[in-house]
Structures are given as C-alpha cells and as structure tokens.
C-alpha positions as CSV (number, residue, x, y, z in Angstrom):
1,M,103.8,134.5,85.6
2,I,104.7,131.1,87.0
3,D,108.3,130.4,86.1
4,E,108.7,126.7,86.8
5,Q,107.5,123.9,84.7
6,L,107.3,120.1,84.6
7,R,106.9,117.8,81.6
8,L,104.2,115.1,81.4
9,G,105.3,112.3,79.2
10,G,108.2,114.3,77.9
11,D,106.0,116.5,75.6
12,L,103.4,118.3,77.7
13,R,104.9,121.3,79.6
14,I,102.9,122.3,82.6
15,N,103.5,125.2,85.0
16,R,103.8,123.9,88.6
17,V,100.8,125.7,89.9
18,G,97.6,124.5,88.1
19,Y,94.0,124.6,89.0
20,G,91.5,121.9,90.2
21,T,88.0,122.4,89.0
22,M,85.9,120.3,91.4
23,K,85.0,123.2,93.7
24,L,83.3,124.9,90.8
25,T,80.6,122.3,90.8
26,G,79.8,121.6,94.5
27,W,80.4,117.9,93.8
28,P,79.9,115.7,95.7
29,R,78.6,118.2,98.3
30,G,79.1,121.7,99.4
31,G,78.7,125.2,98.0
32,R,79.9,126.5,94.7
33,P,80.2,129.8,92.8
34,D,77.6,130.9,90.3
35,R,78.2,130.0,86.7
36,D,79.5,133.4,85.7
37,T,82.0,133.4,88.5
38,G,83.1,129.8,87.6
39,T,83.8,130.8,84.0
40,A,85.6,134.0,85.2
41,I,87.8,131.9,87.5
42,L,88.8,129.6,84.7
43,R,89.6,132.5,82.3
44,R,91.5,134.4,85.0
45,A,93.5,131.3,85.8
46,V,94.7,131.1,82.2
47,E,95.5,134.8,82.2
48,L,97.7,134.3,85.3
49,G,99.7,131.5,83.6
50,V,97.9,128.4,84.7
51,N,98.1,125.8,81.9
52,H,97.2,122.7,83.8
53,L,93.6,122.0,84.7
54,D,92.4,118.9,86.7
55,T,88.9,117.8,86.0
56,S,86.5,114.8,85.4
57,N,83.3,114.2,83.7
58,Y,81.8,113.1,87.1
59,Y,82.6,116.4,88.7
60,A,79.0,117.4,88.2
61,R,76.0,118.1,90.4
62,D,72.5,119.6,89.8
63,G,73.3,120.6,86.3
64,V,76.7,122.2,86.9
65,A,79.6,120.2,85.4
66,A,83.3,121.0,85.5
67,N,84.0,119.9,81.9
68,E,81.2,122.0,80.5
69,L,82.3,125.1,82.4
70,I,85.9,124.6,81.1
71,R,84.5,124.3,77.5
72,A,82.3,127.3,77.9
73,A,85.1,129.4,79.4
74,L,88.1,128.4,77.3
75,H,87.1,126.6,74.1
76,P,88.8,126.9,71.6
77,Y,91.6,126.0,74.0
78,P,95.0,127.7,74.2
79,G,97.6,125.7,72.5
80,D,99.6,125.1,75.7
81,L,96.6,124.2,77.9
82,V,96.9,120.7,79.4
83,I,93.6,119.2,80.7
84,V,94.0,116.2,82.9
85,T,90.8,114.1,83.4
86,K,90.1,111.0,85.4
87,V,88.1,107.9,85.2
88,G,87.3,105.3,87.9
89,A,84.3,103.7,89.6
90,L,82.1,106.6,88.7
91,V,81.2,107.8,85.2
92,E,78.5,110.4,85.9
93,G,78.3,112.6,89.0
94,D,75.2,111.0,90.2
95,D,76.9,107.6,90.2
96,I,78.1,108.4,93.7
97,L,74.6,107.8,95.0
98,L,74.6,104.2,93.7
99,P,75.6,101.2,95.8
100,P,79.2,100.3,95.0
101,A,78.1,97.1,93.2
102,E,76.2,99.2,90.7
103,Q,79.1,101.6,90.1
104,R,80.5,100.1,86.9
105,G,83.1,102.6,85.8
106,L,86.0,100.3,86.2
107,T,84.7,97.6,83.8
108,P,86.1,97.7,80.2
109,D,82.7,99.2,79.1
110,G,82.6,101.6,81.9
111,L,86.1,102.9,81.3
112,R,85.3,103.4,77.6
113,R,82.1,105.3,78.6
114,G,84.1,107.4,81.0
115,V,86.7,108.4,78.4
116,E,84.1,109.1,75.7
117,A,82.1,111.2,78.2
118,N,85.2,113.3,79.0
119,L,85.9,113.7,75.2
120,R,82.3,114.7,74.5
121,S,81.9,117.2,77.4
122,L,85.3,118.8,76.8
123,G,84.7,119.0,73.1
124,V,88.1,117.4,72.1
125,D,89.2,114.4,70.0
126,R,91.9,113.3,72.3
127,L,92.4,113.7,76.1
128,D,95.8,115.0,77.1
129,V,96.1,112.8,80.3
130,V,93.6,110.4,81.8
131,N,94.2,109.4,85.5
132,L,92.9,106.0,86.6
133,R,91.4,106.5,90.1
134,L,91.5,103.5,92.4
135,G,90.5,102.7,96.0
136,D,87.1,104.4,96.2
137,R,84.6,103.3,98.8
138,G,83.4,99.8,98.0
139,H,86.1,99.1,95.4
140,P,89.1,97.9,97.5
141,D,90.3,95.4,94.9
142,A,90.0,97.4,91.7
143,P,91.5,95.6,88.7
144,L,94.6,97.8,88.2
145,E,96.4,95.9,85.4
146,A,93.2,95.1,83.5
147,A,91.9,98.7,83.8
148,L,95.2,100.0,82.5
149,E,95.2,97.6,79.6
150,T,91.8,98.9,78.6
151,L,93.0,102.5,78.8
152,M,96.0,101.6,76.7
153,S,93.7,100.2,74.1
154,L,91.8,103.4,74.0
155,R,95.1,105.3,73.8
156,A,96.0,103.1,70.8
157,E,92.7,104.3,69.2
158,G,94.0,107.8,69.5
159,L,91.5,108.8,72.3
160,I,94.2,109.4,75.0
161,R,97.7,110.9,74.9
162,H,99.1,109.9,78.3
163,L,98.0,107.9,81.4
164,G,98.3,108.6,85.1
165,I,97.0,107.0,88.3
166,S,95.3,108.4,91.4
167,N,94.7,107.3,95.0
168,V,97.3,104.6,94.8
169,S,99.9,103.0,97.1
170,R,103.6,102.7,96.4
171,A,103.1,99.1,95.5
172,E,100.3,100.0,93.0
173,F,102.6,102.6,91.5
174,E,105.2,100.0,90.8
175,R,102.6,97.6,89.4
176,A,101.2,100.3,87.2
177,R,104.6,101.2,85.8
178,A,105.2,97.6,84.9
179,V,102.2,97.7,82.7
180,A,102.0,101.2,81.2
181,D,104.0,104.5,80.9
182,I,102.7,106.5,83.8
183,V,103.2,110.3,83.6
184,C,101.6,111.4,86.9
185,V,100.3,110.3,90.3
186,Q,97.5,112.1,92.0
187,N,97.3,111.3,95.7
188,L,96.4,112.9,99.1
189,Y,99.5,114.8,100.4
190,N,100.2,118.0,102.3
191,I,102.5,119.3,105.0
192,A,100.4,117.5,107.7
193,A,99.6,114.3,105.7
194,R,102.9,112.8,104.7
195,A,102.4,109.1,104.5
196,D,103.3,109.4,100.8
197,D,106.8,110.7,101.4
198,P,108.4,107.6,99.9
199,L,106.1,107.7,96.9
200,V,106.9,111.4,96.3
201,D,110.6,110.5,96.2
202,A,110.0,107.5,93.9
203,C,108.1,109.7,91.5
204,A,110.9,112.2,91.4
205,A,113.4,109.4,90.7
206,A,111.3,108.1,87.9
207,G,110.5,111.4,86.3
208,V,106.8,111.1,87.1
209,A,104.9,114.2,88.3
210,Y,103.3,113.9,91.7
211,V,100.1,116.0,92.0
212,P,98.7,116.2,95.6
213,F,95.0,116.7,96.3
214,F,93.8,118.4,99.5
215,P,97.1,120.4,99.4
216,V,96.0,122.9,102.1
217,G,93.6,120.9,104.3
218,G,93.4,119.0,107.5
219,F,96.2,120.8,109.4
220,Q,96.7,120.2,113.2
221,P,97.0,123.2,115.6
222,L,100.8,122.9,115.8
223,T,101.2,122.8,112.0
224,V,98.9,125.8,111.7
225,A,101.0,127.7,114.3
226,Q,104.3,127.0,112.4
227,L,102.7,127.9,109.0
228,A,101.4,131.2,110.5
229,T,104.9,132.1,111.8
230,V,106.4,131.6,108.4
231,A,103.5,133.4,106.7
232,D,104.1,136.4,109.0
233,R,107.8,136.4,108.0
234,R,107.0,136.3,104.3
235,G,104.0,138.6,104.2
236,A,102.0,135.7,102.9
237,T,98.9,133.7,103.9
238,V,98.9,130.2,105.6
239,P,97.6,128.5,102.5
240,Q,100.3,130.2,100.4
241,V,103.0,128.9,102.7
242,A,101.5,125.4,102.6
243,L,101.6,125.4,98.8
244,A,105.1,126.8,98.7
245,W,106.2,124.1,101.1
246,L,104.9,121.5,98.6
247,L,106.8,123.1,95.7
248,A,110.0,123.1,97.9
249,R,109.4,119.5,99.0
250,S,110.1,117.9,95.6
251,P,110.8,119.1,92.0
252,A,108.3,116.4,90.9
253,I,105.3,118.1,92.6
254,A,102.7,120.0,90.6
255,L,99.8,121.7,92.4
256,I,96.1,121.8,91.5
257,P,94.6,123.9,94.4
258,G,90.9,124.4,93.8
259,T,88.8,127.4,94.8
260,G,85.5,129.1,94.0
261,S,87.0,132.5,94.7
262,L,88.8,134.8,92.3
263,S,90.8,136.4,95.1
264,H,91.9,132.9,96.4
265,L,92.9,131.9,92.9
266,E,95.2,135.0,92.7
267,E,96.7,134.0,96.1
268,N,97.2,130.4,95.1
269,V,99.0,131.3,91.8
270,A,101.1,133.9,93.7
271,A,102.3,131.0,96.0
272,G,104.2,129.7,93.0
273,R,106.6,132.7,93.4
274,L,107.0,132.4,97.1
275,R,110.5,131.0,98.0
276,L,110.9,129.6,101.5
277,T,114.3,129.9,103.2
278,D,116.2,127.1,104.9
279,D,115.1,128.5,108.2
280,D,111.5,128.5,107.1
281,L,111.7,124.9,105.9
282,A,113.4,123.8,109.1
283,L,110.6,125.3,111.2
284,L,107.9,123.7,109.0
285,G,109.7,120.4,109.2
286,A,109.5,120.4,112.9
287,A,105.7,120.9,112.7
288,V,105.0,117.5,111.1
289,T,105.2,114.0,112.2
290,T,107.6,111.6,110.5
291,P,105.5,109.1,108.5
292,A,105.5,105.5,109.7
293,P,107.8,103.2,107.7
C-alpha cells in the first residue's frame, strides 16, 4: 500500500504514485496491450492502492480509448478515486492528424466540447480535475487567461471540480495562478531533464502538486550508470530508482508512470516504498547537469 498522499485543492487526497493511461491506447503512435490486459491493469492498479489516474478523451486510437477503458474496468468508481483529465488543442484523438489551424480545442466552444466529451466517455457528472494543456505544435500563443476563464465558467456550471495546467513555463504558472485556483501542474521532468527545477520548487511553496510526465525516459549514459549503481545497492530496477528519486526530489511531486504491462505496474507502485539514502541521492545528483538559469 502506498503510504504518502497529497491533496489536490485541499479536498482530494491522492497517493503519490498514480497511473497514466495513455499507453493503454497506443495514442498517438506505438504499441498497446489488448483490451483485456488494459482493463486488468486498471483494476490491478486500484487493488495496489493507486487512486489517481491521468487520462484524456483524446487518448484514443483505432477504436481504443483510455476513458472508455477506465469506465469499463472501474465504473462505478471507488469513492476515493481521483480521475484527472485534460483539454487543449485536441478534442478527439484523430485531431492530431489535422493541421494546427484546424485544431479548435482551445476555443471556448472547443473547450466545452472537450469537457463534455470527457464527462460522457467517463460516465460522470463532474470531472475531478481538468488540466489545460498548452504549447502543443502549432499553438505557441495559446490564450491562457481566456481558456482558463472558459474553464472557470464550466466549473461554475458544476462540470469541473478543480483546474490544473500542463506543459507550461514558470511565467505561465504565475499568470495562471493570477486568474484561477490551480491545483496541479503537469510538465516534462525527470532526473535527466531538470529545466523545471525552479517550477517544482515554486509548486511546493504554493501547495500545488507537480506531476511529471516522461518520468523515466530520455536518460543519458552517465545517468543510466549512476541509476544502475543505486539500483544494485537497493535491489531495485533502474526505473524504480528514477521514480524514487522524483518522490525524494520534492514533497509536491506525484507520479503517473504509464505502462501496458502488469509486471511493470507492480514495479512502479513498489517504487513508492523505495527510500533512497543521502548517499544514493548524492550519487544521483552528480549524474545530472545543473539546469540553466
């Protein structure tokens, strides 16, 4: 059982190791497990203590959709399950094939369609948390404040409980917090990609959860060597050490590692119980480059 929790918005308690559902669909490309394995992974995740799922209506390809798998596997949902969805330039999975000018998910109508599509596909009346994703290809100047105002209107209608943001800079984080109560940030971050170090610390200071995507990817050879050394010390795997490092990095961090494998799911959840020593952390710290100011 995972023994550490964070609060989203003060009222939603999540265990610090969650699960990201994108790999169950093969979206936008790549392999995926069969449907029975996908539903088994979701059910097993909840059995292991996972109560934080990351998803989106547009995580869908060739008839396999993350939200529909979640609904098939877990509905009616456990009372403590927190499902975090996202909206952005895309509404449906196939929208990624459109030219950016035809991707209309960030317009007021598109944001409403995105929220309503998530509600419908998950089979709920209100979404626990909706992340606004910015910065996608072809959308460098997404209307942050206007988009958040639209989502706040939908929240006032009772369709959304809390708001988060994704793929944002430190400056956009501050702008967003000036407009809305932000409960989480979802950005690229791992032991080898630490440009967001200042934002991680800012989230911790503000009581905002920081949720890294690609938590165990893109490591350089030196980083892999240091991770392997610590893994050998702890009787763990390299991905487990990378996840444990993130949990040690900041109390604001919550994880959503994705996988299409039941055995990898078990390993990822077990990483939540792996405690790195000061010596381990010092060795891993030497394996990364200090981010540019």
